[in-house]
N, C-alpha and C positions, 0 to 999 in steps of 0.2 A: 549372352548379353553382358557387356562390360559396365560396371557400376561407375557413376560419376566420381570425379576426383574429390578428395577431401577439401580442396580449396573452395568448393562450392557447397555450403551447408544449407542453402536456401531450398525449401521444400515446396515452393509455389508450383501448383499444377502437377505435382508428382503423386503417383499412386503409392500409398503407404500401408505397410503391415505394422500393427502394434503388438508389442511383446511385453508381458508383465508376469513376473514370478511371484508366487505366494511363498514367502520365506518365513522362517521361524520368527514368531513375534509380530507378524504383520496383522494389524487390526482393521484396516480399511478393506471393505468387501471389494472383490474383483470388478463387479459391475460398476461401482462408483469410480474406481480407478480408471477403467476403460472409458467410461463416459467423459471423465475429465481429460484424459489423454486424447480422446477423439476431438473434443472441443479445442484443445490446444493445437492439434494438427490442422484442423479446419481453419483456425484463426491464422495459422501460418500460410494458408492457401493450399494445403495438401488434401488429398482425397483418400479416405480410409477404405481399403479393399479387403482387409483380412485381420484376424486376431490370432494370437498364439499365447498359451499360458502353460506354466509348469509349476508343480509343487516341489520345493526343495528345502531342506533345512538351511543350507548355505549355498551361495552361487558357486559354480565351477570356476576355478581359478583362471583357466586359459580362455574360455569362451562364454562365461557367465551361465549359459544354459547347458544342459547335458548334451552329450554327443548325439544321442538319438533325436533329441529335440532340434539340434542344429541341422541334422539331415531333413527333418520335417519342415523346418523353417525355409530351407533352400527350395524344397519342392513346392511349398506354398507360394513363395515369391515367384517361381517360374509359372505356376498355374494361374496366378492372378495378374501376371505381368507387372508386378510391383517394382519400383525403382529405388525405394528407400525403406529401411526397416527402423522403426523408432521404439526404443526401450523406455519403459516407465521407471528407469533406474539410472544412476550414474555409473558409467563403465570406465574401467581403466584404459589407458592408451593401448596396452597390449591386447586387451579383450576386444576393443574396437577393430584393431588391425586383424586379429585372428578371425573374427566373425565376418569381416568384409571379404577376406580371402576365401573363406568357406562358402559363402553365399553368393559372391560376385555381385553384391549390392552395397550401396552406401548405407552406413550405420550412423544413426544419430541417437544420443542419449537424452534424457529428460532436460538436463541443464542446457545443452546445446539448442534444443527446441525452444525453450523459454527465452534464451538469449537472442535467437533468431527473430522471435515475435517482438521482443523489446526493440530490436534494431529496426524493424520495419515500422514501428509505431513512433519512434523518437522523432519529434519535430523541432523542439527548441534546441538551441546550442548546448545548453547544460545537459539535457537529456541525451543528446548524441554523444557528448563527452563521457557521461556516466556509462552508457552502454558499451562504448568502445573500450573503456578501461576494463569493464567486467569481461568482455570477450578476450582481451589480451591476457588478462590474469588467468582466465580459464585455459587459454591456448598454450601459454608458456610452458607448463610442465608436460604438455602432450606433444611437443614439437617432434620428438624422436619418432613417435609412432605415426604421426599425421603426415609427414612429408617423406618423399622417397628420394630427394636429391641430396644424398648424404656423402657423395663421393668427394675426393680431395679436389681442391680448387687449383688446378694447373700444377700443383706441386709435384715435382719429379717427372713431369711429362716431357719426354725428349723431343720437343717440337721447336727448338730454337732459342736463341739468346733473348733474354728479357721476358720469357714466359714462365720462368720457374717461380711460383708463388710460395707462400709460407707453408703450404701443405695443410692449411686449416680446413676443417670440415665445414660444409655449408650450414650444418646444424648450429655451430658456434656463432657463425655470422648472424643467422636468424635470431638467436637468443639475444645477441647484443643489440640488434635492431629493435627487438620487442622491448627490452629494458630501457633503451633510449627513448622510445616512443611513450612508454608508460610514464617515465619521469616528466616528460614534457606535458602530457595530458593531465597528470595529477597536479602539476603546478597551475595550469590554467583552471582546472576544476576547483582547486583550493581557493583561488582568488574569488571565484564566483560564490562558493559556499560560505566564505567568511562574510560576504555582503548579504547573503540570504539569512544567515544566522542573526546578523544585526537587525535585519528587517523584522524577523520573527520576534525577537526580544522587544523591539520598539512597539510592535503591534500588540503584544501581550500586555504592555504597560497601559496603552491607550484604550484597549477594547477587551471585551469578554470574547474569547475565541472558542469556537466549537469545530471539531474535526469529524468528518465523515470517514469511517474506516470500515473495512469489511473484505470479504472474499471477492476476487475478481468476478465481474459480471453480476454482482448482487443488486445492481440498480442504483449505485451511489450517484453517478452523474445525472441520471434522470431525476432523482430526488433533489439534487443540488439545483437543477434548473427549475424545479417546481417550487422551491423555497425562496429562491433569490431571483435577481434579474436574469440569471442564466448565463449562457455562453460556453458551458462545458460541452464537449462533444460526447453525446450519449449514443451508444450503439450496442446492439446485442452481440457482443464480441468480447473475448477475454483480453484484458489489458488494453482497453480502449483509451484509458487515461494513464499517462505517464508523468505529466507535469502537474504540479499543484495549482489549483485555481481558487481564488479567494474573492468572495463578494459579501456585502452586508445583507444580513437576514433580519427583516423587520418582524418583530414578534408582537406588535400591538402595544398601545398605550405609551408610545414613545420609547419603548424598550427595543433594543436591537443587539445583534451579535455579529461577529465576523465568522463566516462559515467557510471552511476549506474542504475541497474535494481532492483526495490523494490517490496515489497508485494502489490498486487492489493487491491483496495477498493471495497466495496459493500454497498448496501443500508442497513442502520441500523446495521453497524458493531458493535458488542458488545463492550461497553466501556472498559470492562476488558481487551480485546485484544489490544485496542488502547493504554491503559496504559502500558501493559506488553511489547508491541513491540516499546517502546519509542526509544530505541537505533537504531532500524531498521528505524524508521521514522525520526530519527535525521539526517540521510543521506539526506532525502528529504527537511527538514527544512533549511539545510545549503547549499544546492546546489545554484549556482549562476544563473542557468537557468533551467526551468522546461519544459519538453516536455510532454504535456497532451495528452495521446493516447486514441483515441475513435475508437470503432469498427464501421466503416461506414456502414457495412452491417446489423447491428443489428437494428431492428425496435424500440428498446428502447434506442437508442443512446442519444437522447435528455435528458431523465431522468437520464441516467447514467452519462452524463457530469455534470449535476446539482449536483449529489451525490459527484463526484470527487472534484468539486470546493468547495462544502461545507466542505468536509473532509479536504482539504488543508487549508481552512480558520480556521477550528477547531484546527488543530495541529500547527498553527502558521506559515505556509509557505505562507506568504502574501506579502513579500517584493520583491521577485524575479520576473523578467519578465517571461511570459509563452508563449509558442508556441503551438497552437492547431494542432494536427496531426490526420487526418482521415485515419486510417489504414484499411487494407483489402479492398482497393478500387477495387481490381481485382474481388471481389465478387459482386460488383455493376455493373451488366451487362448492364442495360438500360441507354442510354444517358440522358434520361429525369430525371432519379433518380440522376445522377451525377450533372446535372444542378441545381436540387433542393438543393443538398448539398452545391454547390458553392454559391447559393444565400443566403442560411441560414447561412453558415460559410465562408464568403468571404475571411477572413484572414488566413484560415486554409491551411495547407500543405496536399495535398492528395497523398497518397503513398500506396504501397504494400510491406510489409516486405518480402514476399515470392518471388515476381517477381522483386523486387527492382525498380519498377516504381515509380518515384517521389523522390527517395532517394537523388539524386544529388541536387534537389531543397532544400531539408531539410538541406543538408550539407552546401550549400551556405548561407542559412539563419542563421544557427548556427555559421558559420565562422564569419559572420558580428558581432555577439555578442561577440565572443571570442576576435577578434582584436580590436573592438570598432570603433568609428568614425575615418575615414581615413584623413590623412593630409600629405602634402609634406613638408619635413623639411630638414635642414642641420644639420648633426651630426658631432661632433668633440670629439675624445676620445684618450686616450693613446694607442700607438701601442702595448704595452705590455698586454693590456686587451683582452686576447685571447678569453675568453668565450663570451664577449660582441660583439666582431667583428664577431665571428662565428654565433651568434644570428642574427646579421644584415644581413650577407650574406645568411643565410638559411631561415629566416622567414620574411624578408621584400623585397620589390621591390626596388633594388638598381638602381638608374638612373645615378649616377656618383660617382667615387671614386678617391681620391688623397691622397698623403702623404707629410707632411712637418715636418722636424726635427723628433721629437719623437711622433707625433700625426697623427692619421688616420682620414680622412675626407670623409664623404659620403653625397650624396644627395639621399634621399629615400622617398618612400611612406610607411607610417607606421600608424598603428592603435593606438588609445589612450591606450588601455590595453597592447598592445605590447610595447609601449614606457615605461609604468610603469614597465614591466618586465625587460626591458633593463636597466633602472635606477638602479634596485635592483642588477644588476650584477657588478656595480662599473665602474672604469676606468676613473673617473673625467670627466663625460660626460657633454658636452655643447650642447644645442639645440637652433639653430638659434642664436649662440653666447650668449645665456643666460643660467643661471643655470636652472635645470629641473623644480623646483617649479614655478619660474617666467615664464618659457615657457608654462607650463600647463595653467597658469592663462590667458595668451595671446591667446593660441590656442583654449582652450575649456572653456571659461569663465562661461557658464551656468552650466557645471558640477561642477566647483569650488564652485559656489554659493550654489549648492544643496549638498555640502559635498561629491563630487564625488572623483576624482582621487587624488593620492598622499596624 
């Protein structure tokens, strides 16, 4: 059976064998790695028909797996009628070529598989540009091993006048075409990303922003739809969300935040994708609070959380506070298992996006971040400051109100961040008969020392 050409990396409806090596220093158990690779393969539309593993200190230079395992892999492919072999590793171009020749099957490594999934999920113009750039950057250094049309282009062929070309290899033409296409795509994407960055910065000035982050398929989009007016595509599938969606999240008492649903993370996410999806991840980096969503029912939850935290650190999302959210708690049926989760993650909020169990607790905790530390203060402002007075009446707890001459006076319970918003609305505000900056220094001195409010 002849394997499909490298021009077609799609694995839809193909029978696949999964290969994973246990190398020196590998900490993730094989069953977790195969479970994730199976899910990735199924998300791409393939059917898993076999598994192969090997323990090695280091991969073999020519074929990644050992010679005996390579023969075993070929026999397994023949017996299962598999058409594609997928490695849970990144292979060099030479390794891909050698294993393809030895097994007579198409070989796809982990990065190619993830790129294929992203390509099939990309729906917006920006997402398609991001995926194509990542694919081209991945393909460019692999052109020599991936294509077989490397002969001279008419150069020196004695077939008549006007047919003698420069003798340039097709490989060099391909490389120039890739470079030209990359420059064009990056220019288009850069224009879009500059606009996205400006929108993110403007939104952060006007609103308190909260980002949903987590491992792919942890239930972020389902939770997003449960907390807001919805609209995010939620599906039991890896990388169901590639584009950021933002909606207002009403937290009660007139308090709200802008909630964003972002692309999910995965172990060893190809760095080309991380670079291409910079504007999408910009949303995460600039959020004022992050909700780290973990699938509580997944046996690999601990390792997935480590991946998410490392990815957040890598992209620079290190300054914001984070709330750990254990989602899909309704799938954890045994009380003993819930107690284990509670002891392991005592600060986490346990909830179910589907049944809304625990959602109120999450809203209360987020509200405390949005309003900031509470304090009881006396406010005095111009009666003509309609927006500021409306803010006080709708978003704070008013204990007493009075009017003298042209000023309105309130005794309220208000949060630090709410007071910051109120100051921005104007109206010559006095707080405890002090100017706002002086009042902040008295009410929240520790935040002032840390460069906090105002």
